[in-house]
All heavy atoms as a GROMACS GRO file, in nm:
protein
  590
    1MET      N    1  -3.750 -16.305   3.376
    1MET     CA    2  -3.860 -16.314   3.469
    1MET      C    3  -3.977 -16.391   3.405
    1MET      O    4  -4.074 -16.338   3.364
    1MET     CB    5  -3.904 -16.176   3.507
    1MET     CG    6  -3.804 -16.097   3.582
    1MET     SD    7  -3.778 -16.171   3.743
    1MET     CE    8  -3.653 -16.068   3.806
    2LYS      N    9  -3.958 -16.519   3.395
    2LYS     CA   10  -4.060 -16.603   3.332
    2LYS      C   11  -4.185 -16.613   3.416
    2LYS      O   12  -4.295 -16.638   3.367
    2LYS     CB   13  -4.001 -16.739   3.306
    2LYS     CG   14  -3.892 -16.740   3.202
    2LYS     CD   15  -3.824 -16.874   3.198
    2LYS     CE   16  -3.710 -16.879   3.098
    2LYS     NZ   17  -3.602 -16.788   3.116
    3LEU      N   18  -4.171 -16.596   3.547
    3LEU     CA   19  -4.290 -16.605   3.634
    3LEU      C   20  -4.390 -16.493   3.608
    3LEU      O   21  -4.510 -16.512   3.621
    3LEU     CB   22  -4.248 -16.607   3.783
    3LEU     CG   23  -4.360 -16.644   3.878
    3LEU    CD1   24  -4.408 -16.784   3.853
    3LEU    CD2   25  -4.312 -16.633   4.019
    4LYS      N   26  -4.341 -16.380   3.564
    4LYS     CA   27  -4.428 -16.271   3.526
    4LYS      C   28  -4.518 -16.312   3.407
    4LYS      O   29  -4.637 -16.278   3.402
    4LYS     CB   30  -4.351 -16.141   3.492
    4LYS     CG   31  -4.292 -16.076   3.611
    4LYS     CD   32  -4.225 -15.949   3.574
    4LYS     CE   33  -4.160 -15.880   3.694
    4LYS     NZ   34  -4.094 -15.756   3.659
    5ALA      N   35  -4.460 -16.383   3.312
    5ALA     CA   36  -4.537 -16.429   3.198
    5ALA      C   37  -4.638 -16.530   3.242
    5ALA      O   38  -4.754 -16.532   3.196
    5ALA     CB   39  -4.444 -16.487   3.091
    6ILE      N   40  -4.599 -16.619   3.332
    6ILE     CA   41  -4.690 -16.721   3.384
    6ILE      C   42  -4.804 -16.659   3.458
    6ILE      O   43  -4.918 -16.698   3.447
    6ILE     CB   44  -4.616 -16.822   3.474
    6ILE    CG1   45  -4.519 -16.903   3.389
    6ILE    CG2   46  -4.714 -16.915   3.549
    6ILE    CD1   47  -4.425 -16.989   3.466
    7ARG      N   48  -4.775 -16.552   3.533
    7ARG     CA   49  -4.879 -16.483   3.605
    7ARG      C   50  -4.982 -16.419   3.510
    7ARG      O   51  -5.102 -16.427   3.533
    7ARG     CB   52  -4.812 -16.370   3.690
    7ARG     CG   53  -4.911 -16.296   3.773
    7ARG     CD   54  -4.844 -16.192   3.857
    7ARG     NE   55  -4.946 -16.097   3.905
    7ARG     CZ   56  -4.927 -16.009   3.997
    7ARG    NH1   57  -4.808 -15.997   4.052
    7ARG    NH2   58  -5.022 -15.930   4.034
    8GLY      N   59  -4.934 -16.364   3.399
    8GLY     CA   60  -5.028 -16.309   3.299
    8GLY      C   61  -5.108 -16.418   3.230
    8GLY      O   62  -5.226 -16.403   3.205
    9LEU      N   63  -5.044 -16.529   3.197
    9LEU     CA   64  -5.110 -16.638   3.132
    9LEU      C   65  -5.213 -16.706   3.219
    9LEU      O   66  -5.314 -16.754   3.171
    9LEU     CB   67  -5.006 -16.743   3.087
    9LEU     CG   68  -5.057 -16.861   3.003
    9LEU    CD1   69  -5.117 -16.812   2.872
    9LEU    CD2   70  -4.945 -16.960   2.981
   10ALA      N   71  -5.193 -16.704   3.346
   10ALA     CA   72  -5.290 -16.764   3.444
   10ALA      C   73  -5.427 -16.704   3.433
   10ALA      O   74  -5.526 -16.769   3.470
   10ALA     CB   75  -5.232 -16.760   3.585
   11ASN      N   76  -5.435 -16.580   3.387
   11ASN     CA   77  -5.564 -16.519   3.368
   11ASN      C   78  -5.650 -16.584   3.263
   11ASN      O   79  -5.773 -16.579   3.268
   11ASN     CB   80  -5.552 -16.368   3.335
   11ASN     CG   81  -5.504 -16.287   3.450
   11ASN    OD1   82  -5.547 -16.307   3.563
   11ASN    ND2   83  -5.410 -16.199   3.423
   12TYR      N   84  -5.586 -16.647   3.165
   12TYR     CA   85  -5.656 -16.701   3.049
   12TYR      C   86  -5.650 -16.851   3.036
   12TYR      O   87  -5.736 -16.909   2.971
   12TYR     CB   88  -5.601 -16.636   2.921
   12TYR     CG   89  -5.604 -16.486   2.926
   12TYR    CD1   90  -5.488 -16.410   2.952
   12TYR    CD2   91  -5.721 -16.416   2.911
   12TYR    CE1   92  -5.489 -16.275   2.958
   12TYR    CE2   93  -5.725 -16.279   2.917
   12TYR     CZ   94  -5.612 -16.209   2.941
   12TYR     OH   95  -5.612 -16.070   2.949
   13ALA      N   96  -5.548 -16.915   3.089
   13ALA     CA   97  -5.526 -17.056   3.068
   13ALA      C   98  -5.592 -17.140   3.176
   13ALA      O   99  -5.621 -17.090   3.285
   13ALA     CB  100  -5.375 -17.085   3.064
   14THR      N  101  -5.613 -17.268   3.144
   14THR     CA  102  -5.669 -17.357   3.242
   14THR      C  103  -5.558 -17.411   3.332
   14THR      O  104  -5.438 -17.392   3.305
   14THR     CB  105  -5.738 -17.478   3.172
   14THR    OG1  106  -5.636 -17.549   3.100
   14THR    CG2  107  -5.845 -17.433   3.076
   15GLU      N  108  -5.597 -17.479   3.439
   15GLU     CA  109  -5.501 -17.530   3.535
   15GLU      C  110  -5.410 -17.637   3.472
   15GLU      O  111  -5.291 -17.638   3.497
   15GLU     CB  112  -5.570 -17.593   3.656
   15GLU     CG  113  -5.475 -17.639   3.761
   15GLU     CD  114  -5.545 -17.685   3.889
   15GLU    OE1  115  -5.667 -17.680   3.899
   15GLU    OE2  116  -5.470 -17.728   3.980
   16THR      N  117  -5.462 -17.714   3.381
   16THR     CA  118  -5.380 -17.818   3.315
   16THR      C  119  -5.275 -17.756   3.224
   16THR      O  120  -5.163 -17.802   3.216
   16THR     CB  121  -5.464 -17.920   3.237
   16THR    OG1  122  -5.544 -17.846   3.147
   16THR    CG2  123  -5.550 -18.000   3.327
   17GLU      N  124  -5.310 -17.647   3.158
   17GLU     CA  125  -5.212 -17.576   3.072
   17GLU      C  126  -5.104 -17.514   3.159
   17GLU      O  127  -4.988 -17.517   3.124
   17GLU     CB  128  -5.287 -17.469   2.988
   17GLU     CG  129  -5.380 -17.529   2.887
   17GLU     CD  130  -5.463 -17.422   2.821
   17GLU    OE1  131  -5.498 -17.319   2.887
   17GLU    OE2  132  -5.502 -17.443   2.705
   18ILE      N  133  -5.144 -17.451   3.266
   18ILE     CA  134  -5.049 -17.389   3.357
   18ILE      C  135  -4.956 -17.492   3.419
   18ILE      O  136  -4.838 -17.470   3.440
   18ILE     CB  137  -5.121 -17.304   3.465
   18ILE    CG1  138  -5.193 -17.188   3.397
   18ILE    CG2  139  -5.024 -17.257   3.570
   18ILE    CD1  140  -5.105 -17.084   3.335
   19GLU      N  141  -5.010 -17.610   3.450
   19GLU     CA  142  -4.926 -17.714   3.515
   19GLU      C  143  -4.815 -17.756   3.421
   19GLU      O  144  -4.700 -17.773   3.469
   19GLU     CB  145  -5.020 -17.836   3.544
   19GLU     CG  146  -4.947 -17.946   3.623
   19GLU     CD  147  -5.040 -18.053   3.666
   19GLU    OE1  148  -5.165 -18.031   3.674
   19GLU    OE2  149  -4.991 -18.162   3.688
   20LYS      N  150  -4.839 -17.771   3.293
   20LYS     CA  151  -4.735 -17.809   3.198
   20LYS      C  152  -4.627 -17.698   3.194
   20LYS      O  153  -4.508 -17.727   3.190
   20LYS     CB  154  -4.793 -17.831   3.058
   20LYS     CG  155  -4.881 -17.945   3.049
   20LYS     CD  156  -4.945 -17.958   2.910
   20LYS     CE  157  -5.050 -18.061   2.904
   20LYS     NZ  158  -5.122 -18.061   2.772
   21ILE      N  159  -4.667 -17.572   3.195
   21ILE     CA  160  -4.575 -17.465   3.188
   21ILE      C  161  -4.490 -17.454   3.315
   21ILE      O  162  -4.370 -17.431   3.310
   21ILE     CB  163  -4.653 -17.333   3.161
   21ILE    CG1  164  -4.711 -17.337   3.021
   21ILE    CG2  165  -4.558 -17.209   3.181
   21ILE    CD1  166  -4.808 -17.227   2.991
   22MET      N  167  -4.555 -17.477   3.430
   22MET     CA  168  -4.480 -17.477   3.556
   22MET      C  169  -4.378 -17.590   3.564
   22MET      O  170  -4.270 -17.572   3.621
   22MET     CB  171  -4.575 -17.486   3.676
   22MET     CG  172  -4.655 -17.358   3.699
   22MET     SD  173  -4.550 -17.216   3.737
   22MET     CE  174  -4.480 -17.259   3.897
   23GLU      N  175  -4.408 -17.706   3.509
   23GLU     CA  176  -4.313 -17.818   3.504
   23GLU      C  177  -4.190 -17.775   3.425
   23GLU      O  178  -4.077 -17.799   3.461
   23GLU     CB  179  -4.376 -17.942   3.443
   23GLU     CG  180  -4.471 -18.008   3.539
   23GLU     CD  181  -4.540 -18.128   3.469
   23GLU    OE1  182  -4.495 -18.169   3.361
   23GLU    OE2  183  -4.640 -18.176   3.527
   24HIS      N  184  -4.212 -17.710   3.308
   24HIS     CA  185  -4.102 -17.668   3.223
   24HIS      C  186  -4.021 -17.554   3.292
   24HIS      O  187  -3.899 -17.551   3.286
   24HIS     CB  188  -4.156 -17.616   3.092
   24HIS     CG  189  -4.052 -17.576   2.994
   24HIS    ND1  190  -3.966 -17.659   2.936
   24HIS    CD2  191  -4.020 -17.449   2.948
   24HIS    CE1  192  -3.881 -17.594   2.858
   24HIS    NE2  193  -3.914 -17.466   2.863
   25PHE      N  194  -4.093 -17.463   3.361
   25PHE     CA  195  -4.027 -17.359   3.435
   25PHE      C  196  -3.936 -17.411   3.542
   25PHE      O  197  -3.822 -17.367   3.560
   25PHE     CB  198  -4.135 -17.267   3.495
   25PHE     CG  199  -4.085 -17.155   3.581
   25PHE    CD1  200  -4.012 -17.052   3.524
   25PHE    CD2  201  -4.115 -17.150   3.717
   25PHE    CE1  202  -3.969 -16.948   3.603
   25PHE    CE2  203  -4.068 -17.046   3.796
   25PHE     CZ  204  -3.996 -16.942   3.737
   26LEU      N  205  -3.982 -17.515   3.612
   26LEU     CA  206  -3.901 -17.575   3.720
   26LEU      C  207  -3.776 -17.643   3.661
   26LEU      O  208  -3.668 -17.632   3.717
   26LEU     CB  209  -3.983 -17.673   3.801
   26LEU     CG  210  -3.916 -17.733   3.920
   26LEU    CD1  211  -3.878 -17.629   4.022
   26LEU    CD2  212  -4.003 -17.839   3.984
   27LYS      N  213  -3.792 -17.711   3.546
   27LYS     CA  214  -3.678 -17.772   3.481
   27LYS      C  215  -3.572 -17.669   3.445
   27LYS      O  216  -3.453 -17.689   3.461
   27LYS     CB  217  -3.720 -17.846   3.356
   27LYS     CG  218  -3.795 -17.975   3.384
   27LYS     CD  219  -3.840 -18.041   3.257
   27LYS     CE  220  -3.929 -18.161   3.286
   27LYS     NZ  221  -3.982 -18.220   3.162
   28LEU      N  222  -3.617 -17.556   3.390
   28LEU     CA  223  -3.522 -17.448   3.355
   28LEU      C  224  -3.449 -17.397   3.478
   28LEU      O  225  -3.331 -17.368   3.474
   28LEU     CB  226  -3.598 -17.333   3.286
   28LEU     CG  227  -3.649 -17.364   3.146
   28LEU    CD1  228  -3.731 -17.244   3.094
   28LEU    CD2  229  -3.534 -17.397   3.052
   29LEU      N  230  -3.523 -17.380   3.590
   29LEU     CA  231  -3.457 -17.331   3.710
   29LEU      C  232  -3.355 -17.428   3.763
   29LEU      O  233  -3.250 -17.388   3.813
   29LEU     CB  234  -3.560 -17.304   3.818
   29LEU     CG  235  -3.646 -17.179   3.803
   29LEU    CD1  236  -3.749 -17.169   3.913
   29LEU    CD2  237  -3.558 -17.055   3.800
   30MET      N  238  -3.381 -17.556   3.753
   30MET     CA  239  -3.288 -17.655   3.805
   30MET      C  240  -3.163 -17.667   3.714
   30MET      O  241  -3.056 -17.707   3.766
   30MET     CB  242  -3.358 -17.791   3.816
   30MET     CG  243  -3.470 -17.786   3.922
   30MET     SD  244  -3.552 -17.942   3.937
   30MET     CE  245  -3.437 -18.020   4.053
   31LYS      N  246  -3.172 -17.636   3.588
   31LYS     CA  247  -3.060 -17.639   3.497
   31LYS      C  248  -2.962 -17.521   3.516
   31LYS      O  249  -2.848 -17.530   3.482
   31LYS     CB  250  -3.105 -17.642   3.350
   31LYS     CG  251  -3.165 -17.768   3.307
   31LYS     CD  252  -3.202 -17.759   3.162
   31LYS     CE  253  -3.265 -17.888   3.109
   31LYS     NZ  254  -3.304 -17.874   2.967
   32ARG      N  255  -3.016 -17.414   3.572
   32ARG     CA  256  -2.935 -17.293   3.584
   32ARG      C  257  -2.822 -17.315   3.682
   32ARG      O  258  -2.841 -17.370   3.789
   32ARG     CB  259  -3.026 -17.182   3.634
   32ARG     CG  260  -2.958 -17.046   3.628
   32ARG     CD  261  -3.056 -16.939   3.662
   32ARG     NE  262  -3.132 -16.907   3.547
   32ARG     CZ  263  -3.233 -16.819   3.547
   32ARG    NH1  264  -3.263 -16.753   3.655
   32ARG    NH2  265  -3.298 -16.789   3.435
   33PRO      N  266  -2.698 -17.270   3.649
   33PRO     CA  267  -2.583 -17.289   3.742
   33PRO      C  268  -2.610 -17.216   3.872
   33PRO      O  269  -2.682 -17.116   3.876
   33PRO     CB  270  -2.469 -17.227   3.666
   33PRO     CG  271  -2.514 -17.204   3.528
   33PRO     CD  272  -2.661 -17.206   3.525
   34GLU      N  273  -2.544 -17.268   3.976
   34GLU     CA  274  -2.566 -17.206   4.110
   34GLU      C  275  -2.498 -17.071   4.123
   34GLU      O  276  -2.544 -16.987   4.200
   34GLU     CB  277  -2.507 -17.298   4.218
   34GLU     CG  278  -2.591 -17.426   4.236
   34GLU     CD  279  -2.538 -17.511   4.346
   34GLU    OE1  280  -2.472 -17.454   4.438
   34GLU    OE2  281  -2.561 -17.630   4.344
   35ASN      N  282  -2.391 -17.046   4.054
   35ASN     CA  283  -2.314 -16.926   4.072
   35ASN      C  284  -2.342 -16.817   3.968
   35ASN      O  285  -2.248 -16.756   3.917
   35ASN     CB  286  -2.168 -16.957   4.073
   35ASN     CG  287  -2.124 -17.046   4.188
   35ASN    OD1  288  -2.191 -17.043   4.291
   35ASN    ND2  289  -2.028 -17.129   4.168
   36THR      N  290  -2.465 -16.792   3.938
   36THR     CA  291  -2.499 -16.686   3.844
   36THR      C  292  -2.581 -16.581   3.918
   36THR      O  293  -2.660 -16.610   4.003
   36THR     CB  294  -2.577 -16.743   3.724
   36THR    OG1  295  -2.610 -16.637   3.635
   36THR    CG2  296  -2.703 -16.817   3.762
   37PRO      N  297  -2.559 -16.456   3.885
   37PRO     CA  298  -2.635 -16.350   3.954
   37PRO      C  299  -2.785 -16.352   3.925
   37PRO      O  300  -2.864 -16.298   3.999
   37PRO     CB  301  -2.575 -16.219   3.900
   37PRO     CG  302  -2.502 -16.258   3.777
   37PRO     CD  303  -2.466 -16.399   3.788
   38TYR      N  304  -2.823 -16.417   3.817
   38TYR     CA  305  -2.965 -16.425   3.781
   38TYR      C  306  -3.045 -16.514   3.883
   38TYR      O  307  -3.164 -16.495   3.896
   38TYR     CB  308  -2.986 -16.476   3.643
   38TYR     CG  309  -2.924 -16.388   3.538
   38TYR    CD1  310  -2.816 -16.427   3.465
   38TYR    CD2  311  -2.974 -16.259   3.521
   38TYR    CE1  312  -2.756 -16.344   3.372
   38TYR    CE2  313  -2.916 -16.173   3.429
   38TYR     CZ  314  -2.808 -16.219   3.354
   38TYR     OH  315  -2.752 -16.131   3.262
   39ASN      N  316  -2.978 -16.605   3.947
   39ASN     CA  317  -3.049 -16.689   4.044
   39ASN      C  318  -3.112 -16.604   4.151
   39ASN      O  319  -3.226 -16.627   4.191
   39ASN     CB  320  -2.953 -16.791   4.110
   39ASN     CG  321  -2.931 -16.911   4.023
   39ASN    OD1  322  -3.005 -16.935   3.928
   39ASN    ND2  323  -2.834 -16.988   4.056
   40TYR      N  324  -3.035 -16.512   4.207
   40TYR     CA  325  -3.090 -16.428   4.315
   40TYR      C  326  -3.209 -16.349   4.264
   40TYR      O  327  -3.309 -16.338   4.333
   40TYR     CB  328  -2.978 -16.335   4.370
   40TYR     CG  329  -3.032 -16.242   4.474
   40TYR    CD1  330  -3.056 -16.288   4.605
   40TYR    CD2  331  -3.058 -16.110   4.446
   40TYR    CE1  332  -3.110 -16.204   4.702
   40TYR    CE2  333  -3.108 -16.024   4.541
   40TYR     CZ  334  -3.134 -16.073   4.671
   40TYR     OH  335  -3.186 -15.990   4.764
   41GLN      N  336  -3.195 -16.286   4.151
   41GLN     CA  337  -3.304 -16.204   4.095
   41GLN      C  338  -3.426 -16.288   4.070
   41GLN      O  339  -3.540 -16.245   4.103
   41GLN     CB  340  -3.260 -16.139   3.965
   41GLN     CG  341  -3.150 -16.039   3.984
   41GLN     CD  342  -3.093 -15.993   3.852
   41GLN    OE1  343  -3.125 -16.044   3.744
   41GLN    NE2  344  -3.005 -15.893   3.857
   42GLU      N  345  -3.411 -16.409   4.013
   42GLU     CA  346  -3.526 -16.493   3.983
   42GLU      C  347  -3.594 -16.539   4.112
   42GLU      O  348  -3.713 -16.532   4.125
   42GLU     CB  349  -3.481 -16.613   3.902
   42GLU     CG  350  -3.593 -16.691   3.843
   42GLU     CD  351  -3.665 -16.624   3.727
   42GLU    OE1  352  -3.594 -16.555   3.649
   42GLU    OE2  353  -3.785 -16.640   3.718
   43TYR      N  354  -3.514 -16.592   4.206
   43TYR     CA  355  -3.569 -16.644   4.330
   43TYR      C  356  -3.632 -16.534   4.416
   43TYR      O  357  -3.727 -16.556   4.488
   43TYR     CB  358  -3.469 -16.725   4.407
   43TYR     CG  359  -3.440 -16.858   4.350
   43TYR    CD1  360  -3.316 -16.889   4.290
   43TYR    CD2  361  -3.534 -16.957   4.345
   43TYR    CE1  362  -3.291 -17.012   4.227
   43TYR    CE2  363  -3.513 -17.082   4.286
   43TYR     CZ  364  -3.388 -17.104   4.229
   43TYR     OH  365  -3.365 -17.225   4.169
   44GLU      N  366  -3.574 -16.415   4.410
   44GLU     CA  367  -3.630 -16.303   4.484
   44GLU      C  368  -3.771 -16.271   4.436
   44GLU      O  369  -3.859 -16.252   4.516
   44GLU     CB  370  -3.540 -16.181   4.472
   44GLU     CG  371  -3.585 -16.063   4.550
   44GLU     CD  372  -3.494 -15.944   4.529
   44GLU    OE1  373  -3.473 -15.900   4.413
   44GLU    OE2  374  -3.441 -15.895   4.629
   45PHE      N  375  -3.791 -16.275   4.304
   45PHE     CA  376  -3.924 -16.248   4.252
   45PHE      C  377  -4.020 -16.366   4.278
   45PHE      O  378  -4.136 -16.345   4.313
   45PHE     CB  379  -3.919 -16.219   4.102
   45PHE     CG  380  -4.055 -16.188   4.046
   45PHE    CD1  381  -4.121 -16.069   4.069
   45PHE    CD2  382  -4.122 -16.284   3.966
   45PHE    CE1  383  -4.246 -16.045   4.022
   45PHE    CE2  384  -4.249 -16.262   3.920
   45PHE     CZ  385  -4.310 -16.136   3.945
   46ILE      N  386  -3.970 -16.486   4.267
   46ILE     CA  387  -4.055 -16.602   4.292
   46ILE      C  388  -4.113 -16.600   4.428
   46ILE      O  389  -4.233 -16.627   4.451
   46ILE     CB  390  -3.975 -16.734   4.266
   46ILE    CG1  391  -3.945 -16.754   4.120
   46ILE    CG2  392  -4.048 -16.854   4.323
   46ILE    CD1  393  -3.851 -16.864   4.089
   47HIS      N  394  -4.036 -16.567   4.528
   47HIS     CA  395  -4.082 -16.566   4.668
   47HIS      C  396  -4.137 -16.436   4.716
   47HIS      O  397  -4.187 -16.421   4.831
   47HIS     CB  398  -3.968 -16.610   4.762
   47HIS     CG  399  -3.927 -16.751   4.734
   47HIS    ND1  400  -4.007 -16.857   4.769
   47HIS    CD2  401  -3.817 -16.808   4.682
   47HIS    CE1  402  -3.949 -16.968   4.738
   47HIS    NE2  403  -3.833 -16.942   4.686
   48SER      N  404  -4.143 -16.331   4.627
   48SER     CA  405  -4.197 -16.201   4.668
   48SER      C  406  -4.349 -16.212   4.677
   48SER      O  407  -4.411 -16.309   4.629
   48SER     CB  408  -4.156 -16.094   4.567
   48SER     OG  409  -4.223 -16.116   4.445
   49ALA      N  410  -4.409 -16.105   4.726
   49ALA     CA  411  -4.558 -16.103   4.745
   49ALA      C  412  -4.628 -16.110   4.613
   49ALA      O  413  -4.743 -16.154   4.605
   49ALA     CB  414  -4.592 -15.979   4.819
   50CYS      N  415  -4.567 -16.068   4.501
   50CYS     CA  416  -4.636 -16.069   4.372
   50CYS      C  417  -4.593 -16.192   4.290
   50CYS      O  418  -4.631 -16.203   4.176
   50CYS     CB  419  -4.609 -15.942   4.296
   50CYS     SG  420  -4.440 -15.908   4.261
   51GLY      N  421  -4.520 -16.284   4.344
   51GLY     CA  422  -4.476 -16.406   4.276
   51GLY      C  423  -4.565 -16.520   4.305
   51GLY      O  424  -4.686 -16.512   4.294
   52LEU      N  425  -4.505 -16.632   4.347
   52LEU     CA  426  -4.584 -16.753   4.372
   52LEU      C  427  -4.683 -16.736   4.486
   52LEU      O  428  -4.795 -16.791   4.472
   52LEU     CB  429  -4.489 -16.870   4.406
   52LEU     CG  430  -4.439 -16.947   4.287
   52LEU    CD1  431  -4.344 -17.058   4.328
   52LEU    CD2  432  -4.548 -17.006   4.205
   53PRO      N  433  -4.657 -16.664   4.594
   53PRO     CA  434  -4.760 -16.647   4.695
   53PRO      C  435  -4.888 -16.582   4.639
   53PRO      O  436  -4.997 -16.621   4.675
   53PRO     CB  437  -4.692 -16.560   4.800
   53PRO     CG  438  -4.549 -16.586   4.786
   53PRO     CD  439  -4.525 -16.611   4.641
   54TYR      N  440  -4.873 -16.490   4.545
   54TYR     CA  441  -4.986 -16.425   4.486
   54TYR      C  442  -5.065 -16.527   4.400
   54TYR      O  443  -5.190 -16.532   4.408
   54TYR     CB  444  -4.938 -16.309   4.397
   54TYR     CG  445  -5.050 -16.254   4.308
   54TYR    CD1  446  -5.142 -16.164   4.356
   54TYR    CD2  447  -5.063 -16.292   4.175
   54TYR    CE1  448  -5.243 -16.114   4.279
   54TYR    CE2  449  -5.161 -16.242   4.094
   54TYR     CZ  450  -5.253 -16.153   4.147
   54TYR     OH  451  -5.354 -16.105   4.069
   55LEU      N  452  -4.992 -16.605   4.321
   55LEU     CA  453  -5.060 -16.707   4.235
   55LEU      C  454  -5.131 -16.810   4.316
   55LEU      O  455  -5.244 -16.851   4.280
   55LEU     CB  456  -4.958 -16.770   4.141
   55LEU     CG  457  -4.899 -16.679   4.036
   55LEU    CD1  458  -4.783 -16.745   3.966
   55LEU    CD2  459  -5.005 -16.636   3.936
   56ILE      N  460  -5.071 -16.852   4.427
   56ILE     CA  461  -5.136 -16.951   4.511
   56ILE      C  462  -5.260 -16.892   4.576
   56ILE      O  463  -5.368 -16.957   4.578
   56ILE     CB  464  -5.037 -16.997   4.620
   56ILE    CG1  465  -4.925 -17.080   4.561
   56ILE    CG2  466  -5.110 -17.080   4.728
   56ILE    CD1  467  -4.809 -17.108   4.654
   57LYS      N  468  -5.253 -16.772   4.622
   57LYS     CA  469  -5.365 -16.705   4.687
   57LYS      C  470  -5.481 -16.679   4.590
   57LYS      O  471  -5.595 -16.706   4.620
   57LYS     CB  472  -5.322 -16.575   4.752
   57LYS     CG  473  -5.428 -16.504   4.834
   57LYS     CD  474  -5.366 -16.383   4.898
   57LYS     CE  475  -5.468 -16.310   4.981
   57LYS     NZ  476  -5.410 -16.190   5.044
   58LYS      N  477  -5.449 -16.633   4.468
   58LYS     CA  478  -5.551 -16.594   4.373
   58LYS      C  479  -5.614 -16.712   4.306
   58LYS      O  480  -5.734 -16.721   4.292
   58LYS     CB  481  -5.496 -16.498   4.270
   58LYS     CG  482  -5.600 -16.457   4.168
   58LYS     CD  483  -5.562 -16.337   4.086
   58LYS     CE  484  -5.679 -16.303   3.995
   58LYS     NZ  485  -5.666 -16.176   3.936
   59TYR      N  486  -5.532 -16.811   4.258
   59TYR     CA  487  -5.583 -16.920   4.180
   59TYR      C  488  -5.594 -17.050   4.259
   59TYR      O  489  -5.678 -17.131   4.227
   59TYR     CB  490  -5.497 -16.941   4.057
   59TYR     CG  491  -5.496 -16.818   3.966
   59TYR    CD1  492  -5.388 -16.734   3.964
   59TYR    CD2  493  -5.604 -16.789   3.886
   59TYR    CE1  494  -5.387 -16.620   3.886
   59TYR    CE2  495  -5.606 -16.676   3.806
   59TYR     CZ  496  -5.494 -16.591   3.806
   59TYR     OH  497  -5.498 -16.479   3.726
   60GLY      N  498  -5.506 -17.074   4.348
   60GLY     CA  499  -5.513 -17.196   4.433
   60GLY      C  500  -5.482 -17.320   4.356
   60GLY      O  501  -5.516 -17.430   4.405
   61TYR      N  502  -5.416 -17.312   4.241
   61TYR     CA  503  -5.377 -17.430   4.164
   61TYR      C  504  -5.274 -17.511   4.240
   61TYR      O  505  -5.181 -17.454   4.298
   61TYR     CB  506  -5.320 -17.393   4.029
   61TYR     CG  507  -5.416 -17.322   3.930
   61TYR    CD1  508  -5.372 -17.259   3.823
   61TYR    CD2  509  -5.552 -17.324   3.956
   61TYR    CE1  510  -5.455 -17.195   3.733
   61TYR    CE2  511  -5.640 -17.263   3.866
   61TYR     CZ  512  -5.587 -17.198   3.757
   61TYR     OH  513  -5.675 -17.139   3.666
   62SER      N  514  -5.292 -17.643   4.243
   62SER     CA  515  -5.197 -17.724   4.313
   62SER      C  516  -5.060 -17.722   4.252
   62SER      O  517  -4.960 -17.735   4.323
   62SER     CB  518  -5.250 -17.869   4.316
   62SER     OG  519  -5.260 -17.921   4.186
   63CYS      N  520  -5.047 -17.691   4.125
   63CYS     CA  521  -4.915 -17.690   4.058
   63CYS      C  522  -4.835 -17.570   4.114
   63CYS      O  523  -4.714 -17.579   4.122
   63CYS     CB  524  -4.929 -17.680   3.906
   63CYS     SG  525  -5.009 -17.534   3.845
   64PHE      N  526  -4.898 -17.463   4.153
   64PHE     CA  527  -4.825 -17.353   4.215
   64PHE      C  528  -4.778 -17.389   4.355
   64PHE      O  529  -4.667 -17.352   4.394
   64PHE     CB  530  -4.912 -17.225   4.223
   64PHE     CG  531  -4.945 -17.166   4.088
   64PHE    CD1  532  -5.074 -17.118   4.064
   64PHE    CD2  533  -4.856 -17.159   3.988
   64PHE    CE1  534  -5.107 -17.060   3.944
   64PHE    CE2  535  -4.886 -17.101   3.864
   64PHE     CZ  536  -5.014 -17.053   3.845
   65GLU      N  537  -4.857 -17.456   4.429
   65GLU     CA  538  -4.819 -17.493   4.564
   65GLU      C  539  -4.706 -17.594   4.565
   65GLU      O  540  -4.611 -17.579   4.640
   65GLU     CB  541  -4.942 -17.544   4.641
   65GLU     CG  542  -5.046 -17.439   4.662
   65GLU     CD  543  -5.173 -17.492   4.730
   65GLU    OE1  544  -5.165 -17.602   4.789
   65GLU    OE2  545  -5.271 -17.421   4.727
   66THR      N  546  -4.713 -17.698   4.487
   66THR     CA  547  -4.610 -17.803   4.484
   66THR      C  548  -4.484 -17.746   4.426
   66THR      O  549  -4.375 -17.783   4.472
   66THR     CB  550  -4.654 -17.925   4.409
   66THR    OG1  551  -4.690 -17.890   4.275
   66THR    CG2  552  -4.769 -17.994   4.479
   67ARG      N  553  -4.493 -17.660   4.325
   67ARG     CA  554  -4.372 -17.601   4.266
   67ARG      C  555  -4.308 -17.501   4.362
   67ARG      O  556  -4.189 -17.484   4.366
   67ARG     CB  557  -4.403 -17.531   4.133
   67ARG     CG  558  -4.455 -17.617   4.026
   67ARG     CD  559  -4.377 -17.747   4.004
   67ARG     NE  560  -4.439 -17.828   3.902
   67ARG     CZ  561  -4.506 -17.935   3.920
   67ARG    NH1  562  -4.533 -17.978   4.040
   67ARG    NH2  563  -4.554 -18.005   3.822
   68GLY      N  564  -4.387 -17.432   4.438
   68GLY     CA  565  -4.336 -17.339   4.535
   68GLY      C  566  -4.253 -17.407   4.641
   68GLY      O  567  -4.158 -17.352   4.697
   69GLU      N  568  -4.291 -17.529   4.678
   69GLU     CA  569  -4.217 -17.601   4.782
   69GLU      C  570  -4.082 -17.649   4.731
   69GLU      O  571  -3.984 -17.652   4.806
   69GLU     CB  572  -4.297 -17.724   4.825
   69GLU     CG  573  -4.421 -17.687   4.899
   69GLU     CD  574  -4.513 -17.810   4.919
   69GLU    OE1  575  -4.476 -17.921   4.879
   69GLU    OE2  576  -4.624 -17.792   4.973
   70THR      N  577  -4.070 -17.678   4.602
   70THR     CA  578  -3.944 -17.727   4.549
   70THR      C  579  -3.851 -17.617   4.511
   70THR      O  580  -3.730 -17.635   4.501
   70THR     CB  581  -3.967 -17.815   4.424
   70THR    OG1  582  -4.040 -17.740   4.326
   70THR    CG2  583  -4.044 -17.938   4.461
   71VAL      N  584  -3.900 -17.493   4.488
   71VAL     CA  585  -3.816 -17.384   4.449
   71VAL      C  586  -3.748 -17.325   4.566
   71VAL      O  587  -3.758 -17.307   4.668
   71VAL     CB  588  -3.898 -17.276   4.376
   71VAL    CG1  589  -3.813 -17.156   4.348
   71VAL    CG2  590  -3.948 -17.334   4.244
   0.00000   0.00000   0.00000
């Protein structure tokens, strides 16, 4: 659950620092095979109310919005 770590880091880091981390996070998600049970768990948290929607609502960083569309 890397998004939980990103959520905690967003309290202290700047938008440019978070943007770099989100780019790396997206690369890791795209490398993951399609037929693994972790995909469901990861995507379920990403789209949950405490995942990306929360980060977009609280911080409004553009990197969260554009990454949310691709995930």
